[in-house]
C-alpha positions in Angstrom: 49.6 40.9 26.1 49.5 44.6 26.8 50.1 45.7 30.3 50.2 49.1 32.1 52.4 50.4 34.8 49.5 50.4 37.2 48.7 46.8 36.6 48.7 45.5 40.1 48.0 41.9 39.4 50.5 39.4 40.7 53.3 38.7 38.1 52.5 35.0 37.9 48.9 35.9 36.9 50.1 38.3 34.2 52.3 35.6 32.8 49.5 33.1 32.9 47.2 35.5 31.1 49.8 36.0 28.4 50.2 32.3 27.9 46.5 31.8 27.9 46.1 34.4 25.2 48.8 32.6 23.2 47.0 29.3 23.5 43.6 30.9 22.5 45.2 32.6 19.5 46.7 29.4 18.2 50.3 30.4 18.8 50.5 27.2 20.9 48.3 24.4 19.7 47.1 21.1 21.3 50.1 19.0 22.3 52.6 21.9 22.0 55.2 22.4 24.7 54.8 25.7 26.6 57.8 27.8 27.6 59.5 26.1 30.6 60.3 27.7 34.0 63.8 28.8 32.8 62.3 30.4 29.7 59.7 32.3 31.7 62.3 33.4 34.2 64.5 34.8 31.5 61.7 36.3 29.5 59.9 38.0 32.3 62.7 38.5 34.9 60.9 36.6 37.6 61.9 34.0 40.2 61.4 30.3 39.6 58.5 30.1 42.0 56.6 32.8 40.0 57.2 31.0 36.7 56.0 27.8 38.4 52.9 29.5 39.7 52.0 30.8 36.2 52.2 27.4 34.7 50.2 26.0 37.6 47.4 28.4 36.8 47.0 27.0 33.3 47.1 23.5 34.7 44.4 24.2 37.2 42.2 25.6 34.4 42.6 22.4 32.4 44.5 24.2 29.6 47.8 22.6 30.2 49.2 19.4 31.6 52.6 18.4 32.9 54.6 15.5 31.5 57.2 14.1 33.7 60.7 15.0 32.6 59.4 16.8 29.5 57.7 20.0 30.6 54.2 21.5 30.5 52.1 21.0 27.3 48.9 22.4 25.9 46.2 20.0 26.8 45.1 18.1 23.7 42.0 16.6 25.4 38.7 18.2 24.1 36.2 18.8 26.8 33.0 16.7 26.8 29.8 18.8 26.1 27.2 17.5 28.5 23.7 17.9 27.0 21.8 18.4 30.2 18.3 18.2 28.8 18.7 16.2 25.6 20.5 13.3 27.3 17.5 12.6 29.6 14.8 12.6 27.0 12.8 9.4 26.8 13.5 9.2 23.1 17.2 8.7 24.1 17.0 5.9 26.6 13.6 4.7 25.4 15.1 3.7 22.1 17.8 1.6 23.7 20.6 4.3 23.5 22.7 5.1 26.5 22.1 8.6 27.9 25.8 9.2 27.7 25.8 8.8 23.9 24.0 12.1 23.7 27.2 13.8 24.9 30.0 11.9 23.2 29.6 12.9 19.5 31.0 9.6 18.4 34.0 9.7 20.8 35.1 6.7 22.8 33.4 6.8 26.2 33.8 3.6 28.2 32.9 2.5 31.7 36.1 0.9 32.9 35.0 0.2 36.5 31.6 -1.1 37.7 30.5 -2.4 41.0 26.9 -3.3 42.1 26.0 -4.0 45.7 23.3 -4.1 48.3 23.9 -1.5 50.9 22.2 0.9 53.3 21.8 4.2 51.5 22.9 7.5 53.2 20.1 8.6 55.5 19.0 11.6 53.4 18.9 9.4 50.2 17.1 6.6 52.0 14.4 9.0 53.2 14.0 10.5 49.8 13.7 7.1 48.2 11.3 5.8 50.9 13.7 3.2 52.1 13.1 2.0 55.6 15.7 1.7 58.3 16.1 -2.0 57.8 15.9 -2.0 54.0 18.8 -1.8 51.5 19.4 0.0 48.3 20.9 -1.2 45.1 24.1 0.8 44.7 25.7 1.1 41.3 29.2 2.7 41.2 30.9 3.5 37.8 33.9 5.3 36.4 33.6 6.8 32.9 36.7 7.2 30.7 36.7 9.4 27.6 39.5 9.0 25.0 41.5 7.3 27.7 41.0 10.1 30.3 38.9 9.4 33.4 36.2 12.1 33.5 33.4 11.0 35.8 32.5 9.0 38.9 28.9 8.1 39.4 27.0 6.4 42.2 23.3 5.5 41.8 21.0 4.5 44.6 17.8 2.6 43.8 15.3 0.9 46.2 16.0 -2.8 46.3 12.2 -3.4 46.8 11.8 -2.1 43.2 14.9 -3.3 41.3 15.8 -6.5 43.2 16.4 -9.4 40.8 16.2 -7.2 37.8 18.9 -6.4 35.2 19.6 -3.2 37.2 21.4 -5.4 39.8 23.8 -6.6 37.1 26.9 -4.8 35.8 25.4 -4.6 32.3 21.9 -3.3 32.5 21.3 -3.8 28.8 20.1 -1.4 26.0 18.8 1.9 27.3 20.4 1.4 30.7 18.8 1.8 34.1 16.0 4.1 33.0 14.8 1.6 30.3 14.8 -1.2 32.9 12.9 1.0 35.4 10.2 1.6 32.7 9.9 -2.2 32.2 9.4 -2.6 35.9 6.5 -0.1 35.9 8.5 2.9 37.2 9.3 4.8 34.1 11.1 8.1 34.9 9.0 11.1 33.7 10.7 13.9 35.6 14.3 14.7 36.7 15.8 17.2 39.0 19.5 18.0 39.1 21.4 20.0 41.7 24.8 21.3 40.8 27.7 22.4 43.1 31.5 22.5 42.9 34.4 22.1 45.3 38.0 20.9 45.3 38.3 17.1 45.0 39.3 14.8 47.8 42.6 13.0 47.4 40.8 9.8 46.3 38.7 11.6 43.7 41.7 13.4 42.3 43.5 10.0 41.9 40.5 8.2 40.4 40.0 11.0 37.9 43.8 11.6 37.2 43.2 15.3 37.8 45.8 18.1 37.7 46.6 19.9 41.0 44.2 22.8 41.6 41.4 21.6 39.4 37.9 21.5 41.0 35.2 18.9 40.6 31.6 19.5 39.6 29.0 17.7 41.7 25.7 16.8 40.1 23.0 15.1 42.1 20.1 13.9 40.0 16.8 12.5 41.2 14.6 10.5 38.8 10.8 10.5 39.5 8.2 8.0 38.4 4.7 9.0 37.1 3.2 8.9 40.7 5.9 11.4 41.8 8.0 8.7 43.7 11.8 9.1 43.5 13.2 5.9 42.0 16.8 6.8 41.6 19.3 9.2 43.1 22.6 9.5 41.2 25.6 11.3 42.7 28.1 12.3 40.0 31.6 13.8 40.4 33.0 15.4 37.2 36.4 16.6 36.4 35.6 20.3 35.8 38.4 20.7 33.2 36.8 17.8 31.2 33.3 19.1 30.9 31.1 21.9 29.5 27.6 21.8 30.9 25.1 22.8 28.2 21.3 23.4 28.7 19.3 24.2 25.6 15.6 24.8 26.0 12.8 27.0 24.6 11.6 30.1 26.3 
């Protein structure tokens, strides 16, 4: 990478930029080992901490991952392209397909952890769902793993008065998932709203998603509305930002 004498960026950033360009040009491919701290120290005449910071930048961006005792390698995991509109179309879940299958392109996405319980929903969610102070919600918690890598945590809240006793209260909701079952109950989702934020993960989130240090999470809160405008589900999702590309394709 070309630099100038008046380039005032920190040295670790310049080194990280150089390595990033080498990855993007194909000099280092998926699974290749990147130069180690000693190599970078000799090549750039910097201290170990500077070399470590440079490699840390690439790890935080999801481009590289450390392997204990072996070094830092170009990440071979291919990000999941989340089809923000296509995945929620009725033709997806209405035909018995999981909404997640719109994103995976044939890759191996599994839910390796599922819990379903009856709980009091957080106050804001309870109010939005029309759940009274003495009522409970059906709470579905899942962890999604793609190609062996945890990528998503999801928690759904649904009024127990609607879904109690239905397949939604079971771990396996059946073909088409929760939205297909809501339709069978007379509460077919016809409108969705998603709110997106980002932040650094909590310790528990980082552990559950096996995230590299410094990588943020994407927070998506989706509300599903029935034909009469009633919210019937609120889904809180926590995504490993390095594992996702959010795509929204729509006509003008």
